[in-house]
DRENTORKOL-3810 file (N, C-alpha, C; in nm, 4 decimals):
REM DRENTORKOL-3810
@n.u->0.6501; n.v->1.2054; n.w->1.4599; ca.u->0.7862; ca.v->1.2055; ca.w->1.3920; c.u->0.7668; c.v->1.1616; c.w->1.2436
@n.u->0.8570; n.v->1.2089; n.w->1.1615; ca.u->0.8530; ca.v->1.1760; ca.w->1.0156; c.u->0.8570; c.v->1.0285; c.w->0.9923
@n.u->0.9315; n.v->0.9563; n.w->1.0732; ca.u->0.9468; ca.v->0.8069; ca.w->1.0506; c.u->0.8073; c.v->0.7404; c.w->1.0652
@n.u->0.7240; n.v->0.7848; n.w->1.1581; ca.u->0.5900; ca.v->0.7286; ca.w->1.1748; c.u->0.4991; c.v->0.7692; c.w->1.0588
@n.u->0.5138; n.v->0.8879; n.w->1.0066; ca.u->0.4366; ca.v->0.9336; ca.w->0.8929; c.u->0.4749; c.v->0.8486; c.w->0.7669
@n.u->0.6032; n.v->0.8309; n.w->0.7479; ca.u->0.6472; ca.v->0.7476; ca.w->0.6371; c.u->0.5954; c.v->0.6037; c.w->0.6507
@n.u->0.5986; n.v->0.5517; n.w->0.7713; ca.u->0.5485; ca.v->0.4193; ca.w->0.7943; c.u->0.3999; c.v->0.4051; c.w->0.7635
@n.u->0.3267; n.v->0.5063; n.w->0.8097; ca.u->0.1789; ca.v->0.5057; ca.w->0.7892; c.u->0.1497; c.v->0.5145; c.w->0.6376
@n.u->0.2324; n.v->0.5854; n.w->0.5643; ca.u->0.2131; ca.v->0.6040; ca.w->0.4201; c.u->0.2255; c.v->0.4682; c.w->0.3484
@n.u->0.3108; n.v->0.3809; n.w->0.3941; ca.u->0.3206; ca.v->0.2489; ca.w->0.3303; c.u->0.1965; c.v->0.1675; c.w->0.3507
@n.u->0.1374; n.v->0.1744; n.w->0.4666; ca.u->0.0104; ca.v->0.1066; ca.w->0.4848; c.u->-0.1052; c.v->0.1739; c.w->0.4063
@n.u->-0.1002; n.v->0.3045; n.w->0.4008; ca.u->-0.2018; ca.v->0.3763; ca.w->0.3210; c.u->-0.1982; c.v->0.3343; c.w->0.1766
@n.u->-0.0754; n.v->0.3228; n.w->0.1220; ca.u->-0.0616; ca.v->0.2724; ca.w->-0.0176; c.u->-0.1275; c.v->0.1430; c.w->-0.0362
@n.u->-0.1099; n.v->0.0481; n.w->0.0594; ca.u->-0.1773; ca.v->-0.0810; ca.w->0.0504; c.u->-0.3300; c.v->-0.0631; c.w->0.0394
@n.u->-0.3855; n.v->0.0196; n.w->0.1197; ca.u->-0.5333; ca.v->0.0411; ca.w->0.1147; c.u->-0.5750; c.v->0.0956; c.w->-0.0182
@n.u->-0.4973; n.v->0.1822; n.w->-0.0757; ca.u->-0.5311; ca.v->0.2396; ca.w->-0.2013; c.u->-0.5255; c.v->0.1318; c.w->-0.3143
@n.u->-0.4288; n.v->0.0422; n.w->-0.2991; ca.u->-0.4136; ca.v->-0.0609; ca.w->-0.4009; c.u->-0.5238; c.v->-0.1661; c.w->-0.3946
@n.u->-0.5875; n.v->-0.1832; n.w->-0.2764; ca.u->-0.6935; ca.v->-0.2827; ca.w->-0.2701; c.u->-0.8298; c.v->-0.2282; c.w->-0.2825
@n.u->-0.8435; n.v->-0.0946; n.w->-0.2934; ca.u->-0.9726; ca.v->-0.0317; ca.w->-0.3112; c.u->-0.9676; c.v->0.0736; c.w->-0.4221
@n.u->-1.0311; n.v->0.0373; n.w->-0.5355; ca.u->-1.0240; ca.v->0.1275; ca.w->-0.6542; c.u->-1.0804; c.v->0.2682; c.w->-0.6228
@n.u->-1.1857; n.v->0.2687; n.w->-0.5455; ca.u->-1.2495; ca.v->0.3981; ca.w->-0.5166; c.u->-1.1534; c.v->0.4885; c.w->-0.4391
@n.u->-1.0956; n.v->0.4373; n.w->-0.3345; ca.u->-0.9990; ca.v->0.5072; ca.w->-0.2543; c.u->-0.8786; c.v->0.5517; c.w->-0.3361
@n.u->-0.8272; n.v->0.4603; n.w->-0.4208; ca.u->-0.7146; ca.v->0.4954; ca.w->-0.5127; c.u->-0.7523; c.v->0.6180; c.w->-0.6011
@n.u->-0.8707; n.v->0.6108; n.w->-0.6567; ca.u->-0.9141; ca.v->0.7183; ca.w->-0.7449; c.u->-0.9289; c.v->0.8490; c.w->-0.6716
@n.u->-0.9869; n.v->0.8504; n.w->-0.5581; ca.u->-1.0111; ca.v->0.9746; ca.w->-0.4815; c.u->-0.8757; c.v->1.0293; c.w->-0.4366
@n.u->-0.7885; n.v->0.9459; n.w->-0.3906; ca.u->-0.6571; ca.v->0.9977; ca.w->-0.3484; c.u->-0.5773; c.v->1.0438; c.w->-0.4648
@n.u->-0.5865; n.v->0.9759; n.w->-0.5775; ca.u->-0.5137; ca.v->1.0210; ca.w->-0.6939; c.u->-0.5637; c.v->1.1597; c.w->-0.7382
@n.u->-0.6891; n.v->1.1897; n.w->-0.7237; ca.u->-0.7436; ca.v->1.3178; ca.w->-0.7654; c.u->-0.7185; c.v->1.4304; c.w->-0.6634
@n.u->-0.6724; n.v->1.3940; n.w->-0.5429; ca.u->-0.6499; ca.v->1.4906; ca.w->-0.4407; c.u->-0.5174; c.v->1.5670; c.w->-0.4583
@n.u->-0.5181; n.v->1.6904; n.w->-0.4199; ca.u->-0.3915; ca.v->1.7679; ca.w->-0.4290; c.u->-0.3071; c.v->1.7505; c.w->-0.3015
@n.u->-0.3620; n.v->1.6792; n.w->-0.2035; ca.u->-0.2878; ca.v->1.6516; ca.w->-0.0819; c.u->-0.1801; c.v->1.5501; c.w->-0.0981
@n.u->-0.0793; n.v->1.5532; n.w->-0.0122; ca.u->0.0299; ca.v->1.4523; ca.w->-0.0120; c.u->0.0679; c.v->1.4157; c.w->0.1279
@n.u->0.1298; n.v->1.2976; n.w->0.1393; ca.u->0.1890; ca.v->1.2509; ca.w->0.2645; c.u->0.0993; c.v->1.2627; c.w->0.3887
@n.u->0.1434; n.v->1.3311; n.w->0.4921; ca.u->0.0728; ca.v->1.3357; ca.w->0.6180; c.u->-0.0644; c.v->1.4038; c.w->0.6000
@n.u->-0.0765; n.v->1.4963; n.w->0.5093; ca.u->-0.2045; ca.v->1.5615; ca.w->0.4868; c.u->-0.3061; c.v->1.4642; c.w->0.4305
@n.u->-0.2602; n.v->1.3735; n.w->0.3456; ca.u->-0.3480; ca.v->1.2661; ca.w->0.2962; c.u->-0.3870; c.v->1.1758; c.w->0.4073
@n.u->-0.2995; n.v->1.1418; n.w->0.4968; ca.u->-0.3299; ca.v->1.0516; ca.w->0.6070; c.u->-0.4461; c.v->1.1064; c.w->0.6904
@n.u->-0.4402; n.v->1.2305; n.w->0.7294; ca.u->-0.5444; ca.v->1.2832; ca.w->0.8104; c.u->-0.6705; c.v->1.2962; c.w->0.7320
@n.u->-0.6654; n.v->1.3403; n.w->0.6083; ca.u->-0.7879; ca.v->1.3657; ca.w->0.5272; c.u->-0.8616; c.v->1.2339; c.w->0.4974
@n.u->-0.7832; n.v->1.1231; n.w->0.4894; ca.u->-0.8459; ca.v->0.9982; ca.w->0.4448; c.u->-0.8428; c.v->0.8867; c.w->0.5454
@n.u->-0.8082; n.v->0.9197; n.w->0.6715; ca.u->-0.7991; ca.v->0.8183; ca.w->0.7734; c.u->-0.9330; c.v->0.7404; c.w->0.7875
@n.u->-1.0398; n.v->0.8084; n.w->0.7879; ca.u->-1.1703; ca.v->0.7435; ca.w->0.7981; c.u->-1.1980; c.v->0.6527; c.w->0.6826
@n.u->-1.1561; n.v->0.6920; n.w->0.5654; ca.u->-1.1676; ca.v->0.6062; ca.w->0.4424; c.u->-1.0911; c.v->0.4802; c.w->0.4524
@n.u->-0.9698; n.v->0.4877; n.w->0.5079; ca.u->-0.8852; ca.v->0.3729; ca.w->0.5243; c.u->-0.9518; c.v->0.2736; c.w->0.6221
@n.u->-1.0055; n.v->0.3259; n.w->0.7311; ca.u->-1.0747; ca.v->0.2460; ca.w->0.8296; c.u->-1.1942; c.v->0.1732; c.w->0.7652
@n.u->-1.2698; n.v->0.2421; n.w->0.6806; ca.u->-1.3829; ca.v->0.1863; ca.w->0.6124; c.u->-1.3442; c.v->0.0738; c.w->0.5187
@n.u->-1.2304; n.v->0.0902; n.w->0.4508; ca.u->-1.1848; ca.v->-0.0177; ca.w->0.3591; c.u->-1.1509; c.v->-0.1419; c.w->0.4401
@n.u->-1.0764; n.v->-0.1218; n.w->0.5477; ca.u->-1.0385; ca.v->-0.2394; ca.w->0.6303; c.u->-1.1626; c.v->-0.3045; c.w->0.6867
@n.u->-1.2563; n.v->-0.2270; n.w->0.7330; ca.u->-1.3832; ca.v->-0.2777; ca.w->0.7881; c.u->-1.4547; c.v->-0.3610; c.w->0.6828
@n.u->-1.4581; n.v->-0.3085; n.w->0.5622; ca.u->-1.5250; ca.v->-0.3783; ca.w->0.4530; c.u->-1.4746; c.v->-0.5219; c.w->0.4354
@n.u->-1.3460; n.v->-0.5358; n.w->0.4393; ca.u->-1.2902; ca.v->-0.6710; ca.w->0.4187; c.u->-1.3040; c.v->-0.7549; c.w->0.5445
@n.u->-1.2788; n.v->-0.6996; n.w->0.6598; ca.u->-1.2917; ca.v->-0.7779; ca.w->0.7846; c.u->-1.4366; c.v->-0.8208; c.w->0.8024
@n.u->-1.5304; n.v->-0.7293; n.w->0.7733; ca.u->-1.6763; ca.v->-0.7606; ca.w->0.7943; c.u->-1.7236; c.v->-0.8740; c.w->0.7043
@n.u->-1.6628; n.v->-0.8864; n.w->0.5843; ca.u->-1.6997; ca.v->-0.9921; ca.w->0.4939; c.u->-1.6411; c.v->-1.1280; c.w->0.5326
@n.u->-1.5398; n.v->-1.1230; n.w->0.6174; ca.u->-1.4709; ca.v->-1.2516; ca.w->0.6553; c.u->-1.4223; c.v->-1.2387; c.w->0.7972
@n.u->-1.5129; n.v->-1.2121; n.w->0.8910; ca.u->-1.4763; ca.v->-1.1858; ca.w->1.0269; c.u->-1.3888; c.v->-1.2954; c.w->1.0914
@n.u->-1.4170; n.v->-1.4181; n.w->1.0636; ca.u->-1.3452; ca.v->-1.5288; ca.w->1.1238; c.u->-1.2355; c.v->-1.5835; c.w->1.0348
@n.u->-1.2029; n.v->-1.5147; n.w->0.9263; ca.u->-1.0969; ca.v->-1.5516; ca.w->0.8337; c.u->-1.1164; c.v->-1.6949; c.w->0.7752
@n.u->-1.2361; n.v->-1.7270; n.w->0.7425; ca.u->-1.2662; ca.v->-1.8568; ca.w->0.6873; c.u->-1.2849; c.v->-1.8574; c.w->0.5338
@n.u->-1.3140; n.v->-1.7363; n.w->0.4767; ca.u->-1.3377; ca.v->-1.7306; ca.w->0.3348; c.u->-1.2155; c.v->-1.6806; c.w->0.2550
@n.u->-1.1126; n.v->-1.6493; n.w->0.3214; ca.u->-0.9877; ca.v->-1.5954; ca.w->0.2647; c.u->-0.9997; c.v->-1.4650; c.w->0.2007
@n.u->-1.1114; n.v->-1.3935; n.w->0.2261; ca.u->-1.1302; ca.v->-1.2574; ca.w->0.1725; c.u->-1.0327; c.v->-1.1606; c.w->0.2415
@n.u->-1.0138; n.v->-1.1819; n.w->0.3672; ca.u->-0.9241; ca.v->-1.0890; ca.w->0.4465; c.u->-0.7760; c.v->-1.0965; c.w->0.4044
@n.u->-0.7387; n.v->-1.1981; n.w->0.3327; ca.u->-0.6007; ca.v->-1.2125; ca.w->0.2915; c.u->-0.5525; c.v->-1.0906; c.w->0.2136
@n.u->-0.6410; n.v->-1.0211; n.w->0.1457; ca.u->-0.6043; ca.v->-0.9045; ca.w->0.0657; c.u->-0.5378; c.v->-0.7996; c.w->0.1556
@n.u->-0.5746; n.v->-0.7982; n.w->0.2860; ca.u->-0.5134; ca.v->-0.7006; ca.w->0.3799; c.u->-0.3625; c.v->-0.7325; c.w->0.4065
@n.u->-0.3204; n.v->-0.8487; n.w->0.3626; ca.u->-0.1781; ca.v->-0.8832; ca.w->0.3828; c.u->-0.0900; c.v->-0.8344; c.w->0.2625
@n.u->-0.1535; n.v->-0.7668; n.w->0.1665; ca.u->-0.0727; ca.v->-0.7194; ca.w->0.0568; c.u->0.0477; c.v->-0.6437; c.w->0.1014
@n.u->0.1647; n.v->-0.6803; n.w->0.0528; ca.u->0.2887; ca.v->-0.6120; ca.w->0.0869; c.u->0.3530; c.v->-0.6633; c.w->0.2145
@n.u->0.2803; n.v->-0.7412; n.w->0.2922; ca.u->0.3287; ca.v->-0.7839; ca.w->0.4230; c.u->0.4267; c.v->-0.9003; c.w->0.4251
@n.u->0.4064; n.v->-0.9986; n.w->0.3338; ca.u->0.4927; ca.v->-1.1148; ca.w->0.3368; c.u->0.6384; c.v->-1.0757; c.w->0.3162
@n.u->0.6623; n.v->-1.0093; n.w->0.2039; ca.u->0.7998; ca.v->-0.9625; ca.w->0.1725; c.u->0.8307; c.v->-0.8461; c.w->0.2690
@n.u->0.7356; n.v->-0.7674; n.w->0.2996; ca.u->0.7546; ca.v->-0.6507; ca.w->0.3886; c.u->0.8133; c.v->-0.6896; c.w->0.5213
@n.u->0.7646; n.v->-0.8015; n.w->0.5806; ca.u->0.8174; ca.v->-0.8478; ca.w->0.7051; c.u->0.9668; c.v->-0.8869; c.w->0.6969
@n.u->1.0026; n.v->-0.9459; n.w->0.5807; ca.u->1.1455; ca.v->-0.9794; ca.w->0.5558; c.u->1.2248; c.v->-0.8499; c.w->0.5491
@n.u->1.1775; n.v->-0.7501; n.w->0.4787; ca.u->1.2461; ca.v->-0.6216; ca.w->0.4657; c.u->1.2617; c.v->-0.5615; c.w->0.6031
@n.u->1.1576; n.v->-0.5621; n.w->0.6806; ca.u->1.1538; ca.v->-0.5002; ca.w->0.8137; c.u->1.2622; c.v->-0.5625; c.w->0.8988
@n.u->1.2752; n.v->-0.6917; n.w->0.9039; ca.u->1.3735; ca.v->-0.7544; ca.w->0.9880; c.u->1.5134; c.v->-0.7440; c.w->0.9315
@n.u->1.5297; n.v->-0.7764; n.w->0.8023; ca.u->1.6642; ca.v->-0.7793; ca.w->0.7441; c.u->1.7218; c.v->-0.6400; c.w->0.7306
@n.u->1.6459; n.v->-0.5417; n.w->0.6879; ca.u->1.7012; ca.v->-0.4063; ca.w->0.6637; c.u->1.6745; c.v->-0.3167; c.w->0.7816
@n.u->1.6026; n.v->-0.3646; n.w->0.8821; ca.u->1.5760; ca.v->-0.2857; ca.w->1.0040; c.u->1.5058; c.v->-0.1516; c.w->0.9652
@n.u->1.4012; n.v->-0.1646; n.w->0.8915; ca.u->1.3213; ca.v->-0.0465; ca.w->0.8483; c.u->1.1837; c.v->-0.0548; c.w->0.9181
@n.u->1.1196; n.v->0.0568; n.w->0.9361; ca.u->0.9842; ca.v->0.0584; ca.w->1.0030; c.u->0.8883; c.v->-0.0284; c.w->0.9219
@n.u->0.7908; n.v->-0.0870; n.w->0.9952; ca.u->0.6908; ca.v->-0.1768; ca.w->0.9374; c.u->0.6187; c.v->-0.1169; c.w->0.8122
@n.u->0.5647; n.v->-0.0013; n.w->0.8270; ca.u->0.4936; ca.v->0.0612; ca.w->0.7171; c.u->0.5782; c.v->0.0812; c.w->0.5925
@n.u->0.6985; n.v->0.1284; n.w->0.6133; ca.u->0.7888; ca.v->0.1478; ca.w->0.5007; c.u->0.8142; c.v->0.0115; c.w->0.4312
@n.u->0.8310; n.v->-0.0933; n.w->0.5117; ca.u->0.8550; ca.v->-0.2247; ca.w->0.4587; c.u->0.7314; c.v->-0.2719; c.w->0.3815
@n.u->0.6130; n.v->-0.2482; n.w->0.4312; ca.u->0.4874; ca.v->-0.2834; ca.w->0.3648; c.u->0.4772; c.v->-0.2091; c.w->0.2323
@n.u->0.5110; n.v->-0.0765; n.w->0.2261; ca.u->0.5119; ca.v->-0.0051; ca.w->0.1017; c.u->0.6010; c.v->-0.0654; c.w->-0.0031
@n.u->0.7225; n.v->-0.1027; n.w->0.0442; ca.u->0.8180; ca.v->-0.1647; ca.w->-0.0478; c.u->0.7638; c.v->-0.3003; c.w->-0.0919
@n.u->0.7046; n.v->-0.3743; n.w->-0.0003; ca.u->0.6435; ca.v->-0.5002; ca.w->-0.0397; c.u->0.5298; c.v->-0.4891; c.w->-0.1405
@n.u->0.4525; n.v->-0.3797; n.w->-0.1248; ca.u->0.3462; ca.v->-0.3569; ca.w->-0.2266; c.u->0.4127; c.v->-0.3219; c.w->-0.3624
@n.u->0.5105; n.v->-0.2442; n.w->-0.3651; ca.u->0.5755; ca.v->-0.2101; ca.w->-0.4955; c.u->0.6422; c.v->-0.3351; c.w->-0.5564
@n.u->0.6986; n.v->-0.4209; n.w->-0.4698; ca.u->0.7499; ca.v->-0.5471; ca.w->-0.5247; c.u->0.6370; c.v->-0.6335; c.w->-0.5823
@n.u->0.5226; n.v->-0.6365; n.w->-0.5162; ca.u->0.4133; ca.v->-0.7094; ca.w->-0.5706; c.u->0.3642; c.v->-0.6499; c.w->-0.7005
@n.u->0.3663; n.v->-0.5198; n.w->-0.7183; ca.u->0.3308; ca.v->-0.4605; ca.w->-0.8440; c.u->0.4295; c.v->-0.5008; c.w->-0.9545
@n.u->0.5607; n.v->-0.4964; n.w->-0.9229; ca.u->0.6630; ca.v->-0.5435; ca.w->-1.0219; c.u->0.6460; c.v->-0.6869; c.w->-1.0574
@n.u->0.6199; n.v->-0.7693; n.w->-0.9601; ca.u->0.5986; ca.v->-0.9128; ca.w->-0.9894; c.u->0.4750; c.v->-0.9304; c.w->-1.0687
@n.u->0.3704; n.v->-0.8581; n.w->-1.0431; ca.u->0.2440; ca.v->-0.8659; ca.w->-1.1187; c.u->0.2736; c.v->-0.8317; c.w->-1.2672
@n.u->0.3631; n.v->-0.7381; n.w->-1.2891; ca.u->0.3985; ca.v->-0.7020; ca.w->-1.4272; c.u->0.4757; c.v->-0.8185; c.w->-1.4926
@n.u->0.5716; n.v->-0.8731; n.w->-1.4195; ca.u->0.6561; ca.v->-0.9789; ca.w->-1.4686; c.u->0.5758; c.v->-1.1073; c.w->-1.5066
@n.u->0.4708; n.v->-1.1299; n.w->-1.4379; ca.u->0.3859; ca.v->-1.2479; ca.w->-1.4651; c.u->0.2635; c.v->-1.2145; c.w->-1.5496
@n.u->0.2637; n.v->-1.0930; n.w->-1.6026; ca.u->0.1569; ca.v->-1.0409; ca.w->-1.6906; c.u->0.0199; c.v->-1.0344; c.w->-1.6298
@n.u->0.0117; n.v->-1.0019; n.w->-1.5026; ca.u->-0.1178; ca.v->-0.9747; ca.w->-1.4406; c.u->-0.1594; c.v->-0.8304; c.w->-1.4640
@n.u->-0.0592; n.v->-0.7399; n.w->-1.4839; ca.u->-0.0812; ca.v->-0.6014; ca.w->-1.5228; c.u->0.0147; c.v->-0.5700; c.w->-1.6326
@n.u->-0.0135; n.v->-0.4632; n.w->-1.7036; ca.u->0.0749; ca.v->-0.4194; ca.w->-1.8123; c.u->0.1768; c.v->-0.3160; c.w->-1.7645
@n.u->0.2725; n.v->-0.2854; n.w->-1.8522; ca.u->0.3746; ca.v->-0.1876; ca.w->-1.8127; c.u->0.3184; c.v->-0.0502; c.w->-1.7766
@n.u->0.2203; n.v->-0.0089; n.w->-1.8473; ca.u->0.1571; ca.v->0.1206; ca.w->-1.8206; c.u->0.0949; c.v->0.1289; c.w->-1.6807
@n.u->0.0270; n.v->0.0231; n.w->-1.6407; ca.u->-0.0358; ca.v->0.0145; ca.w->-1.5114; c.u->0.0712; c.v->0.0128; c.w->-1.3982
@n.u->0.1800; n.v->-0.0646; n.w->-1.4261; ca.u->0.2903; ca.v->-0.0682; ca.w->-1.3304; c.u->0.3500; c.v->0.0717; c.w->-1.3106
@n.u->0.3732; n.v->0.1415; n.w->-1.4200; ca.u->0.4330; ca.v->0.2757; ca.w->-1.4121; c.u->0.3374; c.v->0.3732; c.w->-1.3434
@n.u->0.2085; n.v->0.3594; n.w->-1.3684; ca.u->0.1124; ca.v->0.4498; ca.w->-1.3051; c.u->0.1081; c.v->0.4271; c.w->-1.1504
@n.u->0.1126; n.v->0.3056; n.w->-1.1128; ca.u->0.1046; ca.v->0.2722; ca.w->-0.9671; c.u->0.2344; c.v->0.3213; c.w->-0.8973
@n.u->0.3479; n.v->0.3008; n.w->-0.9569; ca.u->0.4764; ca.v->0.3439; ca.w->-0.9024; c.u->0.4808; c.v->0.4978; c.w->-0.8935
@n.u->0.4325; n.v->0.5626; n.w->-0.9935; ca.u->0.4258; ca.v->0.7116; ca.w->-0.9965; c.u->0.3323; c.v->0.7602; c.w->-0.8856
@n.u->0.2187; n.v->0.6926; n.w->-0.8691; ca.u->0.1223; ca.v->0.7252; ca.w->-0.7641; c.u->0.1869; c.v->0.7135; c.w->-0.6286
@n.u->0.2583; n.v->0.6029; n.w->-0.6044; ca.u->0.3292; ca.v->0.5776; ca.w->-0.4752; c.u->0.4252; c.v->0.6864; c.w->-0.4481
@n.u->0.4999; n.v->0.7241; n.w->-0.5528; ca.u->0.6025; ca.v->0.8293; ca.w->-0.5331; c.u->0.5374; c.v->0.9693; c.w->-0.5141
@n.u->0.4432; n.v->0.9993; n.w->-0.6004; ca.u->0.3864; ca.v->1.1362; ca.w->-0.5928; c.u->0.2974; c.v->1.1602; c.w->-0.4685
@n.u->0.2280; n.v->1.0603; n.w->-0.4246; ca.u->0.1342; ca.v->1.0798; ca.w->-0.3103; c.u->0.1997; c.v->1.0482; c.w->-0.1782
@n.u->0.2899; n.v->0.9540; n.w->-0.1756; ca.u->0.3424; ca.v->0.9084; ca.w->-0.0477; c.u->0.4938; c.v->0.9124; c.w->-0.0357
@n.u->0.5635; n.v->0.9569; n.w->-0.1401; ca.u->0.7063; ca.v->0.9580; ca.w->-0.1475; c.u->0.7667; c.v->0.8230; c.w->-0.1255
@n.u->0.6988; n.v->0.7178; n.w->-0.1794; ca.u->0.7491; ca.v->0.5818; ca.w->-0.1735; c.u->0.8010; c.v->0.5465; c.w->-0.3108
@n.u->0.9281; n.v->0.5188; n.w->-0.3137; ca.u->0.9968; ca.v->0.4803; ca.w->-0.4417; c.u->1.0314; c.v->0.3325; c.w->-0.4305
@n.u->1.0182; n.v->0.2629; n.w->-0.5478; ca.u->1.0685; ca.v->0.1289; ca.w->-0.5532; c.u->1.2149; c.v->0.1356; c.w->-0.5258
@n.u->1.2637; n.v->0.0662; n.w->-0.4267; ca.u->1.4045; ca.v->0.0790; ca.w->-0.3813; c.u->1.4805; c.v->-0.0532; c.w->-0.4257
@n.u->1.5817; n.v->-0.0320; n.w->-0.5089; ca.u->1.6581; ca.v->-0.1418; ca.w->-0.5580; c.u->1.7332; c.v->-0.2200; c.w->-0.4493
@n.u->1.7652; n.v->-0.1536; n.w->-0.3309; ca.u->1.8400; ca.v->-0.2255; ca.w->-0.2327; c.u->1.7602; c.v->-0.3278; c.w->-0.1615
@n.u->1.6276; n.v->-0.3233; n.w->-0.1775; ca.u->1.5414; ca.v->-0.4257; ca.w->-0.1142; c.u->1.5165; c.v->-0.5334; c.w->-0.2163
END
């Protein structure tokens, strides 16, 4: 169902944001949405494995990067009753906006990431969240 595809796209966005190589490859791909999911599923698994393998017992705090978008995303999920992945995608975009506000990234980078999220996954920063 489309709701599950949309949800998976939110998680996929997270993986792209934490792995420059995956971001770059996906950005260069002509595929979008569910077609991206199937084409890059193995790549997403490898990214997660890379972080889990470096910190299997969660003692080095390396795995915390896998929580990108989840803290606020869980709030969105419960409060707005939206699917988990969609909430994670919105949480990621919120993190991007916050990163711009505290000068961790510049306005150009923020715009590029938001355009990437919209163009590849149809995830738009939603003002209602």
